[in-house]
C-alpha atoms as one frame of an Amber mdcrd trajectory, in Angstrom:
protein
  26.716  19.309  23.538  23.662  17.355  22.483  23.881  13.628  23.227  24.584
  11.469  20.143  21.463   9.904  18.620  20.602   6.414  19.798  21.478   3.657
  17.331  18.436   2.155  15.610  17.066  -0.994  17.260  17.290  -4.510  15.888
  14.170  -6.194  14.510  11.971  -7.859  17.101  12.192 -10.975  14.920  12.812
 -12.039  11.345  10.639 -14.359   9.228  12.508 -16.588   6.782  10.877 -19.003
   4.377   9.306 -16.793   1.700  11.715 -18.535  -0.756  11.808 -15.508  -3.077
  11.716 -11.715  -2.911   8.849 -10.297  -0.781   6.777  -7.757  -2.736   3.595
  -7.356  -0.639   2.730  -7.347   3.073  -0.557  -6.962   4.968  -1.601  -7.520
   8.601  -4.856  -9.423   9.112  -6.260  -8.257  12.447  -8.342 -10.406  14.806
  -7.934 -13.513  12.687  -9.027 -16.920  13.947  -9.364 -15.639  17.502  -5.639
 -15.039  17.830  -4.332 -12.398  20.168  -1.812 -11.139  17.624  -2.619 -10.392
  13.984  -1.613 -12.738  11.209   0.859 -11.387   8.675   0.309 -12.043   4.983
   3.181 -11.841   2.487   3.238 -12.021  -1.308   6.328 -13.263  -3.120   8.043
 -12.935  -6.479   7.255 -16.612  -7.215   3.511 -16.031  -6.875   2.897 -17.483
  -3.415   0.981 -15.878  -0.550   2.246 -16.982   2.864   0.126 -16.584   6.003
   2.400 -16.203   9.049   1.588 -16.668  12.717   3.382 -13.991  14.722   3.095
 -16.192  17.816   4.917 -19.244  16.380   6.723 -17.131  13.704   5.993 -19.829
  11.165   3.924 -20.172   8.002   0.464 -21.537   8.804  -0.803 -21.653   5.190
   0.482 -21.104   1.659  -1.829 -19.881  -1.113  -0.878 -20.537  -4.728  -3.187
 -18.714  -7.112  -1.001 -16.670  -9.452   0.748 -19.243 -11.619   4.225 -18.397
 -10.383   3.853 -14.671 -11.197   4.794 -11.997  -8.630   2.149 -11.063  -6.022
   2.101  -7.264  -5.845  -0.794  -6.404  -3.461  -2.657  -7.992  -0.546  -5.744
  -6.683   1.246  -8.315  -8.238   3.584 -11.962  -7.176   3.504 -13.487  -5.828
   6.718 -16.812  -7.639   6.124 -15.329 -11.057   6.779 -12.343 -13.377   6.396
 -11.732 -12.705   2.715  -8.401 -11.832   1.148  -7.622 -10.080  -2.138  -4.333
 -10.886  -3.874  -3.150  -9.145  -7.045  -0.493 -10.687  -9.272   1.515  -9.947
 -12.387  -0.491 -12.754 -14.050  -3.193 -10.100 -14.684  -5.446 -11.654 -12.080
  -6.919 -10.473  -8.801  -8.004 -13.421  -6.627 -10.640 -13.355  -3.869  -9.832
 -15.972  -1.198 -12.115 -17.374   1.505 -10.051 -17.728   4.697 -12.963 -18.581
   7.050 -12.453 -21.494   9.448  -9.078 -22.457   8.056 -10.191 -22.510   4.427
  -7.936 -21.095   1.739  -9.856 -21.379  -1.510 -10.197 -18.925  -4.421 -13.921
 -18.087  -4.521 -13.741 -15.432  -7.255 -11.298 -13.608  -9.489 -11.094 -10.436
 -11.562  -9.116 -10.389 -14.811  -7.002  -7.264 -15.039  -6.205  -5.488 -18.270
  -2.942  -3.772 -17.346   0.412  -5.404 -16.747   1.849  -2.366 -14.914   3.087
  -2.117 -11.347  -0.031  -0.345 -10.042  -1.573  -1.942  -6.935  -5.345  -1.936
  -6.443  -7.348  -0.226  -3.721 -10.585  -1.085  -1.855 -13.345   1.004  -0.286
 -15.712  -0.930   1.955 -19.412  -0.303   1.467 -22.458  -1.657   3.271 -24.290
  -4.973   3.011 -21.274  -7.021   1.829 -20.580  -4.632  -1.052 -17.287  -2.928
  -1.731 -15.616  -0.819  -4.394 -12.415  -1.834  -6.150 -10.016   0.406  -8.096
  -7.547  -1.289 -10.478  -5.507  -0.169 -13.483  -7.752  -0.140 -16.582  -7.532
  -1.182 -20.215  -5.967   2.025 -21.527  -2.453   2.705 -20.245  -3.631   5.832
 -18.408  -7.012   4.507 -17.177  -8.273   3.434 -13.748 -11.167   0.978 -13.671
 -13.699   1.209 -10.811 -15.715  -1.944 -10.099 -18.485  -2.688  -7.641 -17.813
  -5.988  -5.914 -18.606  -8.802  -5.541 -20.852  -8.363  -8.612 -17.882  -7.092
 -10.705 -20.174  -4.415 -12.150 -18.214  -1.667 -13.878 -18.906   1.670 -12.144
 -16.772   3.785 -14.448 -13.399   4.212 -16.099 -11.347   7.234 -15.025  -9.316
   8.524 -17.954  -7.431  11.827 -17.840  -7.784  14.299 -20.679  -5.424  13.474
 -23.524  -3.470  16.728 -23.247  -2.690  16.059 -19.566  -0.141  13.347 -20.501
   0.009  11.849 -17.004   1.191   8.443 -18.155   0.253   5.265 -16.321  -1.369
   5.252 -12.882   1.291   3.923 -10.500  -0.556   3.831  -7.139  -4.174   4.227
  -6.025  -6.090   4.988  -2.823  -9.884   5.009  -2.599 -11.370   6.896   0.344
 -14.449   8.735   1.530 -14.645  12.031   3.400 -16.631  11.955   6.657 -18.767
  14.814   5.368 -19.825  13.172   2.084 -20.831   9.707   0.835 -19.167  10.329
  -2.536 -16.183   8.020  -3.140 -12.899   9.733  -3.991  -9.724   8.347  -5.513
  -6.152   9.562  -5.079  -3.926   8.425  -7.915  -0.196   8.824  -8.358   0.950
   8.914 -11.995   3.993   8.172 -14.109   4.686  11.891 -14.709   5.133  12.465
 -10.936   1.756  14.098 -10.279  -0.971  13.151  -7.785  -4.615  13.616  -8.796
  -7.844  13.574  -6.813 -10.813  12.060  -8.693 -14.501  12.327  -7.829 -15.573
   8.799  -8.796 -19.276   9.664  -9.092 -18.750  12.515 -11.560 -15.665  10.906
 -13.215 -13.864  14.212 -12.975 -10.464  15.290 -11.647 -11.087  17.628  -8.693
  -7.456  18.742  -8.641  -3.976  17.652  -9.557  -0.567  18.664  -8.266   2.978
  18.002  -9.538   4.773  16.346  -6.593   7.753  14.621  -8.225   9.860  14.669
 -11.382   9.826  10.857 -11.539   6.952   8.291 -11.367   5.048   8.156  -8.059
   5.801   4.708  -6.634   3.707   4.877  -3.453   1.374   7.184  -1.542  -0.638
   7.209   1.671  -3.305   9.608   2.892  -4.361  10.752   6.375  -8.046  11.578
   5.862  -8.465  13.028   9.372  -5.768  15.648   8.775  -6.404  15.846   4.974
  -2.652  15.360   4.438  -0.845  12.861   2.285   2.661  11.716   1.480   4.164
  10.214  -1.660   7.472   8.716  -2.712   8.923   8.243  -6.163  11.963   7.075
  -8.094  13.740  10.333  -7.135  15.362  11.109  -3.770  12.540  13.091  -2.163
   9.306  12.534  -0.270   6.476  14.971  -0.995   3.921  16.016   1.640   0.676
  17.496   0.304  -2.676  18.582   1.661  -6.282  18.807   0.541  -8.365  21.879
   1.340 -12.132  22.149   1.763 -12.488  22.953  -1.946 -10.775  19.640  -2.709
  -7.671  21.372  -4.060  -4.357  19.555  -3.609  -1.334  21.579  -2.550   2.304
  20.540  -1.988   3.263  21.446   1.593   6.889  20.464   1.451   9.465  17.969
   0.269  11.910  15.947   2.330  15.183  15.176   0.559  16.505  11.635   1.034
  20.070  10.351   0.939  19.441   7.963  -1.966  16.841   7.784  -4.753  13.960
   5.353  -4.925  10.970   4.790  -2.622   9.019   1.597  -3.348   6.312   2.009
  -0.697   5.179   4.462   2.008   2.766   3.869   4.891   1.379   6.030   7.709
   0.831   4.113  10.970  -2.872   3.776  11.942  -2.408   6.091  14.966  -1.005
   8.735  12.565   2.116   9.355  14.644   4.839   7.949  12.387   5.353   6.823
   8.794   7.745   4.375   7.171   9.246   4.227   3.693  10.660   1.241   1.764
  13.876   2.177  -0.039  15.638   0.923  -3.113  18.833   1.496  -1.072  17.883
  -1.440   1.253  16.855   1.021   4.003  13.589   1.609   5.839  13.238   5.214
   6.984  10.915   6.230   9.813   9.597   9.800  10.205   7.376  11.686  12.628
   4.239  12.250  10.563   3.241  15.719  11.811   6.705  17.302  11.586   8.463
  14.922   9.111  11.402  14.810  11.496  13.582  11.751  10.666  13.437   9.291
  13.566  15.303   6.181  12.442  17.033   4.480   9.518  16.618   0.696   9.692
  19.554  -0.834   7.814  18.780  -4.517   8.259  18.031  -5.739   4.728  20.641
  -6.587   2.079  18.498  -5.866  -1.002  15.724  -3.466  -2.130  12.927  -3.088
   0.409   9.749  -3.510  -1.657   7.008  -3.070   0.949   6.156  -1.922   4.479
   3.023  -2.536   6.537   1.777  -1.465   9.978  -0.463  -3.433  12.312  -3.121
  -1.732  14.451  -0.933  -2.286  17.545   1.965  -0.446  15.886   4.117  -3.374
  14.728   5.997  -2.615  11.504   6.764  -5.324   8.948   9.206  -4.816   6.052
   9.704  -7.111   3.063  12.745  -7.236   0.832  14.432  -8.735  -2.198  16.685
 -10.593   0.251  13.688 -12.955   0.850  13.364 -11.880   4.491  10.574 -10.162
   6.425  11.660  -8.154   9.439   9.186  -7.197  12.186   9.868  -4.144  14.365
   8.391  -2.570  17.471   9.128   1.175  17.244   7.735   4.108  19.235   4.880
   2.075  20.794   1.312   3.265  20.213  -0.018   5.170  23.219
């Protein structure tokens, strides 16, 4: 007989003090000369907390969204700048250098949907930003920090994709042309060539809105989760055609977020059923179900060293060390 599976581990530690549901998480690597990364969290009440993982306490609180939910956090590789997106239709750019925490710029958004932005770093302090656009089905591409509009990506009317729900800008190693993966309300995932403003390909992955996606550009494979009870794994061929490779049926419906770990060995999903599920990325073998939270898990994030953070409606952030990076 095969030995029974090992019970899932407990969190390494739990961060309390967000004071409302946690909707966004992001690790800030190499910050302020610290050995461990800082963890940034965005809350339902519009606050961004910066956590030290050494003291396990809040070291700064940023209040830039007028009490409206913070849905997305991202640091820029060029320097200690943070982007925070809120339901107040504003994307704030924060300067975090030398202990500062001031808003140095902001972008007014034109869509009140749930879609989180995406960033593609360029050279010479320039970067590209994708955010939901003015029309309900549009994605706006901006060059930053100038806020110059690059283009608006709008599907053909007969496609009826609905709203964009999640975005990921990326660049193939073989080409300088920026590409955008977008998950839509109708359950499809589309690949856009930003330069030509055209859809390279589109594939129906889900029967419900795509709530989160992540893409492994080295393997040209991606994964998406939706309001239904299935994960979809898809690939991109050399002709830039998307293809569904398989689906993994879940116990309960509803995936709020999905992330592949930087070493591309495992992935984690945030579940409406209060569970975090961990899978082997190459085989999609289920590895663990983390049943710590007592409300919807809204977000998951990996650090470069493999730490996993999960944020929930129960106002707690749990931090896990699973299957250490080799």
